[in-house]
C-alpha positions as CSV (number, residue, x, y, z in Angstrom):
1,M,3.0,18.0,9.6
2,N,4.8,16.3,6.7
3,Y,4.3,17.2,3.1
4,E,6.2,17.0,-0.2
5,I,6.7,19.5,-3.0
6,V,5.3,18.2,-6.3
7,T,5.0,19.6,-9.7
8,L,1.5,19.2,-11.3
9,E,0.4,19.6,-14.9
10,E,-2.6,21.8,-15.6
11,K,-6.0,20.2,-14.8
12,I,-9.3,21.0,-16.4
13,V,-12.2,20.7,-14.0
14,I,-16.0,21.1,-14.3
15,G,-18.4,21.6,-11.4
16,I,-20.4,24.1,-9.5
17,A,-19.2,27.2,-7.7
18,A,-20.1,29.8,-5.2
19,R,-18.5,32.9,-3.7
20,T,-18.1,33.1,0.1
21,N,-16.1,34.4,3.0
22,N,-14.9,32.7,6.1
23,L,-16.4,35.5,8.2
24,S,-19.8,35.0,6.6
25,P,-22.4,33.4,8.9
26,D,-23.6,31.2,6.0
27,M,-20.2,30.1,4.8
28,G,-20.7,26.5,6.0
29,A,-24.1,26.3,4.5
30,V,-22.8,27.6,1.2
31,I,-20.0,25.0,0.9
32,G,-22.1,22.2,2.2
33,G,-24.9,23.1,-0.2
34,L,-22.5,22.8,-3.1
35,W,-21.5,19.3,-2.2
36,N,-25.1,18.3,-1.7
37,R,-26.2,19.7,-5.1
38,F,-23.2,18.2,-6.9
39,Y,-24.5,14.7,-6.2
40,S,-28.2,15.0,-5.3
41,Q,-29.0,16.9,-8.5
42,G,-27.1,14.6,-10.8
43,I,-24.4,17.1,-11.7
44,Y,-21.5,14.7,-11.1
45,A,-23.2,12.0,-13.1
46,S,-23.9,14.4,-16.0
47,I,-20.3,15.5,-16.6
48,A,-18.8,13.9,-19.6
49,D,-15.1,12.9,-20.2
50,K,-14.1,12.5,-16.6
51,A,-10.4,11.9,-16.1
52,N,-11.2,9.7,-13.0
53,E,-13.8,9.2,-10.4
54,K,-12.3,11.5,-7.8
55,A,-14.2,14.5,-6.4
56,L,-12.4,17.8,-5.9
57,G,-13.0,20.6,-3.5
58,I,-11.2,23.7,-4.9
59,Y,-10.5,27.2,-3.4
60,T,-9.5,30.0,-5.8
61,D,-10.0,33.5,-7.0
62,Y,-9.1,35.1,-3.6
63,Y,-10.2,38.7,-3.4
64,Q,-7.0,40.7,-3.9
65,E,-7.8,44.2,-2.7
66,E,-7.8,43.3,1.0
67,T,-4.4,41.5,0.6
68,N,-2.6,44.7,-0.4
69,G,-0.2,46.0,2.2
70,A,0.8,42.6,3.5
71,H,4.5,42.6,4.2
72,S,5.2,39.0,5.1
73,M,3.7,35.6,4.4
74,K,2.2,35.6,7.9
75,D,0.5,39.0,7.2
76,L,-0.7,37.9,3.8
77,A,-2.2,34.7,5.2
78,A,-4.0,36.7,7.9
79,K,-5.5,39.0,5.3
80,I,-6.4,36.2,2.9
81,V,-8.3,34.4,5.7
82,Q,-10.6,37.4,5.9
83,S,-11.1,37.9,2.1
84,D,-13.7,36.5,-0.3
85,Y,-12.9,33.5,-2.3
86,T,-14.6,31.1,-4.8
87,V,-15.2,27.5,-3.8
88,L,-15.9,24.8,-6.4
89,V,-17.0,21.2,-6.1
90,A,-15.9,19.5,-9.3
91,C,-14.2,16.7,-11.0
92,E,-11.3,16.6,-13.5
93,V,-12.1,16.1,-17.2
94,T,-9.8,15.1,-20.1
95,K,-10.9,17.9,-22.4
96,E,-12.8,21.1,-22.7
97,P,-16.5,20.7,-23.4
98,Q,-17.9,21.9,-26.7
99,G,-18.0,25.6,-27.0
100,D,-14.5,26.1,-25.6
101,I,-14.4,29.4,-23.6
102,G,-10.6,29.5,-23.6
103,K,-7.9,28.8,-21.2
104,R,-8.6,30.6,-17.8
105,T,-7.4,30.2,-14.3
106,Q,-10.5,31.9,-12.9
107,P,-13.9,30.1,-12.9
108,N,-16.2,30.7,-15.9
109,Q,-19.8,29.6,-16.4
110,Q,-21.0,27.3,-19.2
111,D,-24.3,25.5,-19.4
112,G,-24.9,26.1,-15.7
113,C,-21.6,24.6,-14.7
114,T,-18.2,26.2,-13.9
115,I,-15.1,25.4,-15.9
116,L,-11.7,26.1,-14.3
117,H,-8.1,25.4,-15.3
118,I,-6.1,24.6,-12.2
119,P,-2.7,26.0,-13.1
120,A,0.3,23.9,-13.6
121,G,3.1,24.5,-11.1
122,R,4.4,23.5,-7.7
123,Y,2.2,22.5,-4.9
124,A,2.7,21.3,-1.3
125,K,1.0,17.9,-1.2
126,F,-0.4,16.6,2.1
127,V,-1.8,13.1,2.4
128,I,-4.6,12.8,4.9
129,H,-6.2,9.6,6.3
130,G,-9.2,9.2,8.6
131,D,-12.7,10.5,8.9
132,M,-13.6,12.3,5.7
133,V,-15.0,15.4,7.5
134,Q,-12.9,15.7,10.6
135,A,-9.5,14.7,9.1
136,V,-9.8,17.3,6.4
137,A,-10.8,20.0,8.8
138,A,-8.0,19.2,11.2
139,A,-5.5,19.2,8.3
140,W,-6.5,22.7,7.2
141,Q,-6.1,23.9,10.7
142,E,-2.5,22.7,10.7
143,I,-1.8,23.9,7.1
144,W,-2.7,27.5,7.9
145,Q,-0.1,27.4,10.7
146,L,2.7,26.5,8.3
147,D,5.0,29.2,6.9
148,L,4.5,28.1,3.3
149,P,5.4,30.4,0.4
150,R,1.9,30.2,-0.9
151,S,0.7,31.6,-4.2
152,F,-2.9,32.0,-3.1
153,Q,-4.0,31.3,-6.6
154,C,-5.5,27.8,-6.3
155,D,-5.7,25.2,-3.5
156,F,-7.6,22.0,-3.7
157,E,-8.6,18.7,-2.0
158,E,-8.7,15.5,-4.0
159,Y,-10.9,12.7,-2.5
160,Q,-9.5,9.4,-3.5
161,S,-12.7,7.4,-2.7
162,D,-16.1,7.9,-1.1
163,S,-15.1,6.0,2.1
164,M,-16.2,8.1,5.1
165,D,-14.4,6.5,8.0
166,Q,-11.2,5.4,6.2
167,A,-10.8,8.1,3.7
168,E,-7.7,9.1,1.9
169,I,-7.6,12.8,0.8
170,H,-4.8,14.6,-0.9
171,I,-4.6,18.3,-0.3
172,Y,-2.6,20.5,-2.7
173,V,-1.6,24.0,-1.7
174,G,-0.3,26.2,-4.5
175,L,3.2,27.6,-4.0
176,A,4.9,30.7,-5.4
177,A,7.0,29.5,-8.4
178,D,10.3,31.0,-7.3
179,E,9.9,30.1,-3.6
180,A,9.2,26.4,-3.7
181,A,11.6,24.0,-2.1
182,S,13.2,21.0,-3.8
183,E,10.7,18.7,-5.5
184,N,9.5,15.5,-3.8
185,K,11.2,16.0,-0.4
186,P,9.3,15.9,2.9
187,L,9.4,19.1,4.8
188,C,8.8,20.1,8.4
189,N,6.4,22.5,10.1
190,G,6.8,26.3,9.8
191,A,6.1,28.5,12.8
192,A,3.8,31.1,11.4
193,E,0.3,31.3,12.8
194,A,-2.9,32.4,11.1
195,E,-5.6,34.2,13.0
196,L,-8.4,32.0,11.6
197,T,-8.7,28.7,9.8
198,P,-10.3,28.7,6.4
199,H,-11.8,25.9,4.2
200,A,-13.1,22.5,5.2
201,Y,-15.7,24.2,7.4
202,P,-13.6,26.1,9.9
203,S,-14.6,26.4,13.5
204,Q,-15.4,30.0,14.3
205,A,-17.5,31.4,17.1
206,G,-21.1,31.9,15.8
207,Q,-20.4,30.1,12.5
208,M,-20.7,26.7,11.1
209,S,-18.1,24.3,12.4
210,G,-16.8,21.2,10.8
211,A,-13.6,20.7,12.8
212,Q,-15.3,18.7,15.5
213,I,-18.7,17.0,15.8
214,E,-20.0,18.3,19.1
215,S,-23.5,16.9,19.3
216,R,-25.9,14.5,17.6
217,C,-28.4,17.1,16.5
218,G,-26.1,19.8,15.3
219,I,-26.0,22.1,18.3
220,L,-22.6,23.8,18.8
221,C,-21.8,23.0,22.5
222,N,-19.3,25.9,22.8
223,E,-22.2,28.3,22.2
224,C,-24.6,26.6,24.7
225,K,-25.3,28.8,27.8
226,Y,-25.9,25.7,29.9
227,R,-22.6,24.1,29.2
228,E,-20.5,25.5,32.1
229,P,-23.2,25.9,34.8
230,M,-24.4,22.4,34.2
231,G,-21.0,20.8,33.8
232,C,-22.1,19.4,30.4
233,S,-19.4,18.1,28.1
234,G,-21.7,17.5,25.2
235,C,-24.0,14.6,24.2
236,T,-21.3,12.8,22.3
237,Q,-19.3,12.5,25.6
238,I,-22.1,11.7,28.1
239,D,-24.6,8.9,28.7
240,K,-27.6,11.1,29.2
241,P,-28.4,14.8,29.0
242,F,-28.4,17.0,32.0
243,W,-32.0,18.0,31.4
244,G,-33.5,14.5,31.5
245,D,-33.1,10.8,31.5
246,S,-32.7,10.6,27.7
247,C,-32.8,12.6,24.5
248,P,-34.7,11.0,21.6
249,L,-32.4,12.5,19.0
250,K,-29.3,11.3,20.8
251,S,-30.8,7.8,21.3
252,C,-31.9,7.6,17.7
253,C,-28.4,8.5,16.3
254,E,-26.6,6.2,18.6
255,D,-29.0,3.3,17.9
256,K,-28.2,3.7,14.2
257,T,-24.5,4.2,14.9
258,H,-24.5,7.6,13.3
259,Q,-22.2,10.4,14.5
260,H,-24.9,13.0,14.0
261,C,-28.3,13.4,12.5
262,G,-27.0,14.5,9.1
263,Q,-25.8,11.0,8.4
264,C,-29.3,9.6,8.5
265,S,-31.2,8.7,5.3
266,N,-34.3,10.4,6.9
267,F,-32.5,13.7,7.5
268,P,-34.0,16.1,8.4
269,C,-36.7,14.1,10.1
270,D,-39.8,15.5,11.7
271,L,-38.4,15.0,15.2
272,L,-35.3,17.0,14.4
273,K,-37.4,19.8,12.8
274,Q,-39.6,19.8,16.0
275,F,-36.5,20.4,18.1
276,A,-34.9,22.9,15.7
277,Y,-38.0,25.1,15.3
278,D,-39.3,24.9,18.9
279,K,-40.5,28.4,19.9
280,E,-38.7,28.3,23.2
281,Q,-35.6,26.1,22.8
282,G,-35.2,26.0,19.0
283,D,-32.6,27.8,16.9
284,E,-34.6,28.4,13.7
285,G,-33.0,25.5,12.0
286,K,-29.4,26.4,12.6
287,R,-28.6,22.9,13.9
288,I,-30.0,21.4,10.7
289,E,-27.6,23.5,8.6
290,Q,-24.8,22.5,11.0
291,C,-25.4,18.8,10.3
292,K,-25.3,19.5,6.6
293,C,-22.0,21.2,7.1
294,W,-20.6,18.3,9.0
295,N,-21.9,15.8,6.5
296,A,-21.1,17.7,3.3
297,P,-17.8,16.2,2.0
298,H,-19.2,12.6,2.0
299,T,-22.5,13.1,0.2
300,M,-21.1,10.9,-2.6
């Protein structure tokens, strides 16, 4: 996976934040909820002095206590993956808002929003193209397998536009100041492996997955007890479900050329709710939250 080392000036950003953990069962819903609120509640539109129109997804303030005792970059990465961190959905601004709270590299609240100074320094820059949800998720999976000399101070995604299918996203991974390689030179993969994959809605058993859209309605096929005995490869890969001639949710999505229900303007519709909260076959709304997770980065 190619990247280059770049030096960035400090950025001032304003947005909304939440604390989460990649092992938390509601991690996907927390991150997806931030993206939804950022646009649907008019937060993005209300921010003054924007430096540009780009949205940022930022990961910072990693919990440090659990990282003590790491003796290598691989060990540190494995510990960081399991620690708490703060996620922000924000945009860059040209100046501090009135009532300056000072220069900080950790998030601080003002008027219901969070102000953060992304620190100046060296970053590994990855340029990603493709589906806004799946391309970012796949990129993070690869990034966490690289043996980068990371600072674990601040990493962020910069969405160049609101295009969903042909998106361009720049991912910046903070590097330790004295370890970074020569500036503006493409580098090759490292060999270290992380135990889990954080950010961008990682795929973890029993948790929200954004790495791959597995179904139309939000069901995670790898958790389905019928998958192996029925030889089912998932409704995105088959013409009709194993349990009948057709599925109304699958048919509706495909008629509207949606990848999943979360992309529909009527989401969540009554039909989806009926399936999600069915007493015998429902999942108490988990599939609805999964669709929100899949859809989160392009609610622009």
